[in-house]
C-alpha positions as CSV (number, residue, x, y, z in Angstrom):
1,M,78.4,81.0,43.5
2,P,77.7,84.4,45.2
3,D,74.4,86.0,44.4
4,T,75.1,88.2,41.3
5,A,71.6,88.5,39.9
6,A,71.0,91.8,38.1
7,S,67.7,93.6,38.1
8,D,66.8,92.0,34.7
9,G,67.3,88.6,36.2
10,S,70.6,87.8,34.4
11,V,73.5,86.4,36.4
12,H,77.1,87.6,36.1
13,Y,80.3,86.0,37.3
14,P,81.5,88.2,40.2
15,A,85.3,88.1,39.9
16,P,87.3,91.4,39.7
17,A,89.5,92.2,36.7
18,W,93.3,91.8,36.8
19,H,95.4,94.5,35.1
20,V,98.6,93.2,33.7
21,G,101.4,94.7,31.5
22,G,100.8,96.8,28.5
23,G,97.5,98.1,29.8
24,R,95.8,94.7,29.3
25,I,92.7,94.1,31.5
26,L,91.9,90.5,32.1
27,Q,88.2,90.4,33.1
28,P,86.6,87.0,33.9
29,T,83.3,86.7,32.2
30,G,81.1,83.8,33.0
31,R,83.8,81.7,34.6
32,P,87.3,81.9,36.0
33,L,90.1,82.6,33.5
34,V,92.1,79.5,32.7
35,M,95.9,79.7,33.1
36,G,97.9,76.9,31.4
37,I,101.0,75.7,33.3
38,L,104.3,75.3,31.4
39,N,107.1,73.9,33.6
40,L,110.5,74.5,32.0
41,T,112.1,72.1,34.5
42,P,113.2,68.5,34.6
43,D,111.8,67.9,38.1
44,S,108.3,69.5,38.5
45,F,105.9,67.1,40.3
46,H,103.8,66.4,37.2
47,P,106.0,64.9,34.5
48,D,103.6,65.6,31.7
49,S,103.9,69.3,32.4
50,R,107.6,69.4,31.8
51,V,108.9,71.1,28.6
52,T,112.6,71.8,28.3
53,D,113.4,73.5,25.0
54,P,112.1,76.5,23.2
55,Q,110.4,74.5,20.4
56,Q,108.7,72.1,22.9
57,V,107.6,75.1,25.1
58,T,106.1,76.9,22.1
59,A,104.3,73.9,20.8
60,A,102.8,73.1,24.2
61,G,101.9,76.7,24.8
62,L,100.2,77.1,21.5
63,A,98.3,73.9,22.0
64,M,97.0,75.3,25.3
65,V,96.0,78.5,23.6
66,E,94.2,76.5,20.9
67,A,92.4,74.5,23.7
68,G,91.2,77.8,25.1
69,A,93.7,79.0,27.7
70,D,93.2,82.6,28.5
71,L,96.8,83.1,29.7
72,L,100.0,81.0,30.2
73,D,102.4,80.6,33.2
74,L,106.0,79.8,32.7
75,G,108.3,78.6,35.5
76,A,111.9,77.6,35.2
77,E,112.5,76.5,38.9
78,S,110.5,73.7,40.5
79,S,108.7,74.6,43.7
80,R,107.5,71.0,44.4
81,P,107.9,70.0,48.1
82,G,111.5,69.2,48.9
83,S,112.9,70.9,45.8
84,E,116.2,72.9,45.9
85,P,116.7,76.3,44.2
86,V,118.6,76.1,40.9
87,G,120.1,79.6,41.0
88,A,119.5,82.7,39.0
89,V,121.8,82.0,36.0
90,Q,120.3,78.5,35.4
91,E,116.7,79.8,35.9
92,R,117.2,82.5,33.2
93,A,119.0,80.1,30.8
94,R,116.0,77.8,31.0
95,L,113.4,80.6,30.8
96,L,114.4,83.3,28.4
97,P,115.0,81.5,25.1
98,S,111.7,79.7,25.5
99,L,109.8,82.8,26.5
100,R,111.3,84.7,23.5
101,E,110.3,82.0,21.1
102,L,106.8,81.6,22.5
103,R,106.2,85.3,22.5
104,R,107.0,85.4,18.8
105,H,104.1,83.1,18.1
106,T,101.3,84.3,20.4
107,D,100.1,87.5,22.1
108,V,98.2,85.6,24.8
109,P,99.1,87.1,28.3
110,I,102.1,85.3,29.9
111,S,103.1,85.3,33.6
112,I,106.4,84.2,34.9
113,D,106.8,82.1,38.0
114,T,109.8,83.5,39.8
115,V,111.0,84.9,43.1
116,R,114.0,86.8,41.6
117,A,113.7,90.4,40.6
118,E,116.4,90.1,37.9
119,T,114.7,87.1,36.3
120,A,111.5,89.1,36.4
121,R,113.2,92.1,34.8
122,A,114.7,90.0,32.0
123,A,111.4,88.2,31.4
124,L,109.4,91.5,31.2
125,G,111.9,92.7,28.7
126,E,111.1,89.7,26.6
127,G,107.4,90.5,26.6
128,A,106.0,88.8,29.7
129,D,102.9,90.5,31.2
130,A,103.0,89.6,34.9
131,I,105.1,88.0,37.6
132,N,103.8,85.1,39.7
133,D,105.8,85.2,42.9
134,I,105.3,82.2,45.3
135,S,107.1,84.2,48.1
136,A,104.7,87.1,47.8
137,A,107.8,89.3,47.0
138,T,109.5,88.5,50.3
139,H,112.4,86.6,48.8
140,D,113.9,89.5,46.9
141,A,113.6,93.1,48.2
142,G,113.8,94.3,44.6
143,M,110.7,92.6,43.4
144,L,108.0,95.1,44.5
145,P,109.9,98.2,43.3
146,L,110.5,96.4,39.9
147,I,106.7,95.6,39.6
148,A,105.8,99.2,40.4
149,Q,108.3,100.5,37.8
150,Q,107.3,98.1,35.1
151,R,103.5,98.5,35.7
152,C,102.9,94.8,35.1
153,G,100.6,92.4,37.0
154,V,101.7,90.5,40.1
155,V,100.5,87.4,41.9
156,L,101.3,87.3,45.6
157,M,101.1,83.8,47.1
158,H,101.0,82.5,50.7
159,M,103.7,80.0,51.6
160,Q,104.8,78.7,55.0
161,G,108.5,78.1,54.8
162,T,110.3,77.4,51.5
163,P,109.7,74.7,48.9
164,R,112.5,72.7,50.5
165,T,111.0,72.8,54.0
166,M,107.4,73.7,53.7
167,Q,105.8,70.3,54.1
168,K,107.9,69.1,57.0
169,D,105.6,70.2,59.8
170,P,103.2,73.0,58.8
171,R,101.0,74.3,61.6
172,Y,98.3,77.0,62.0
173,N,95.9,78.0,64.7
174,D,93.4,79.2,62.1
175,V,94.6,78.6,58.6
176,V,91.9,80.7,56.9
177,A,92.4,83.7,59.2
178,E,96.2,83.5,59.0
179,V,96.4,83.2,55.2
180,A,93.9,86.0,54.8
181,A,95.8,88.2,57.1
182,Y,99.1,87.5,55.4
183,L,97.7,88.2,52.0
184,G,96.3,91.4,53.3
185,Q,99.7,92.4,54.6
186,R,101.4,91.7,51.3
187,I,98.7,93.6,49.4
188,A,99.4,96.6,51.6
189,A,103.2,96.2,51.1
190,A,102.7,96.1,47.3
191,T,100.5,99.2,47.2
192,A,102.9,101.0,49.5
193,A,105.6,100.3,47.0
194,G,103.6,102.0,44.3
195,I,101.9,99.0,42.7
196,A,98.3,99.8,41.5
197,P,95.7,97.7,43.4
198,E,94.2,96.5,40.2
199,A,97.5,94.9,39.2
200,I,97.6,92.7,42.3
201,A,96.2,89.2,42.4
202,V,96.6,86.8,45.3
203,D,97.0,83.1,45.7
204,P,96.3,81.1,49.0
205,G,99.0,78.7,48.1
206,L,97.4,75.3,48.3
207,G,100.1,72.7,49.1
208,F,102.7,75.3,50.0
209,G,103.2,74.6,53.7
210,K,99.7,73.1,54.3
211,R,98.4,69.7,55.4
212,L,95.3,68.1,54.0
213,A,93.0,69.8,56.5
214,H,94.5,73.2,55.8
215,N,94.0,72.9,52.0
216,L,90.4,71.8,52.5
217,A,89.7,74.6,54.8
218,L,91.1,77.1,52.3
219,L,89.1,75.6,49.5
220,G,86.0,76.0,51.6
221,A,86.7,79.7,52.3
222,L,88.1,81.1,49.1
223,D,85.6,84.0,49.2
224,R,87.2,85.2,52.4
225,L,90.8,85.3,51.2
226,G,91.2,87.9,48.5
227,A,90.5,91.2,50.3
228,G,88.7,92.3,47.2
229,Q,91.6,91.4,44.9
230,P,91.4,88.8,42.1
231,I,92.2,85.3,43.5
232,L,94.3,82.9,41.6
233,L,93.9,79.2,42.6
234,G,96.4,76.5,41.8
235,A,95.0,73.2,42.8
236,S,95.8,71.1,39.7
237,R,96.9,67.6,40.4
238,K,98.3,68.5,43.9
239,G,99.1,66.2,46.7
240,F,96.0,66.9,48.8
241,I,94.0,65.0,46.1
242,A,96.2,62.0,46.8
243,D,95.8,62.5,50.5
244,L,92.0,62.0,50.0
245,T,92.0,59.4,47.2
246,N,95.5,57.8,47.0
247,A,95.5,58.7,43.3
248,P,98.9,59.1,41.7
249,V,99.7,62.4,39.9
250,A,98.6,61.0,36.5
251,E,95.2,60.1,37.8
252,R,94.2,63.4,39.6
253,L,92.3,65.2,36.9
254,A,88.9,64.4,38.5
255,G,90.0,65.7,41.9
256,S,91.4,68.8,40.2
257,L,88.1,69.5,38.6
258,A,86.4,69.2,42.0
259,A,88.6,72.0,43.2
260,L,87.5,74.1,40.2
261,A,83.9,73.7,41.4
262,A,85.0,75.4,44.6
263,A,86.8,78.1,42.7
264,F,83.7,78.8,40.6
265,A,81.4,78.9,43.6
266,A,83.6,81.4,45.3
267,G,84.1,83.8,42.3
268,V,87.8,83.0,41.8
269,A,89.3,85.0,39.0
270,I,92.0,82.7,37.6
271,V,92.6,78.9,37.9
272,R,96.1,77.6,37.2
273,V,95.8,74.2,35.5
274,H,97.8,71.5,33.7
275,D,94.8,70.3,31.7
276,V,93.3,73.2,29.8
277,A,90.6,71.6,27.6
278,P,88.9,69.5,30.4
279,S,89.1,72.4,32.8
280,L,87.5,74.8,30.4
281,Q,84.8,72.3,29.5
282,F,84.1,71.8,33.2
283,L,83.9,75.5,34.0
284,T,81.8,76.3,30.9
285,T,79.3,73.6,31.9
286,L,79.1,74.9,35.4
287,A,78.5,78.4,34.1
288,G,75.7,77.1,31.9
289,I,74.0,75.3,34.7
290,A,74.3,78.4,36.9
291,G,72.8,80.6,34.1
292,V,75.8,82.9,34.1
293,Q,76.0,85.4,31.3
294,E,79.2,85.9,29.3
């Protein structure tokens, strides 16, 4: 972890705050914030993360909150390698009833994983706090103006290609430099559109158009990727763990926790996880070992 010792000898976690909708300020204290994943799809790569009706979504979301999740992320279109888009109408039909029901039962911050401005607009109208856009707002020209108008949070992610094509033959000359430059460009585009810098988080996009070596290089250089913005890391149960260990999806928790160690060391602000309780226990223990103050 970066040196964050104060004059009194105390150690503080260095991640910047992320400002989301309704004036909420999400400030990591002691460890990264833990974002629980809720996939409102029948085909996301981790079967245990799939929840397909409002009652199931609400029960799963509340269980994550009870386990200590700081925020939740809902997505209604799979972005696994090779996946096909489902279309705006089906995306909203999956998403909005579940979001509406979940919001009735919790005020924990909720982000929406979508690349479509109209889906984002509808979700924000139902009480969502932020938009998590895997295209970094390049898929839909209306996304950045909408975020600026709504004054919500946004996550801008790096991806080479599209979910359908991204893993066919990804290539980089210098993956760390190229991902950092791309995220810097998208931050600049967002601020030029009128989005407050403190509302912008960035995601290096592990597994989105990256080979094993690319993912490992990014994990080793997380502190060089954010350009001062909060970094969100999504490493949970991803394929690079199988590339290293041959573990099937159901057996990748240990590898996921190893990636959280890299996130903690780099001062990542948010980790997006399938397994809230073990992730929180792992991060809290790391913080205790490091002597980080809450």
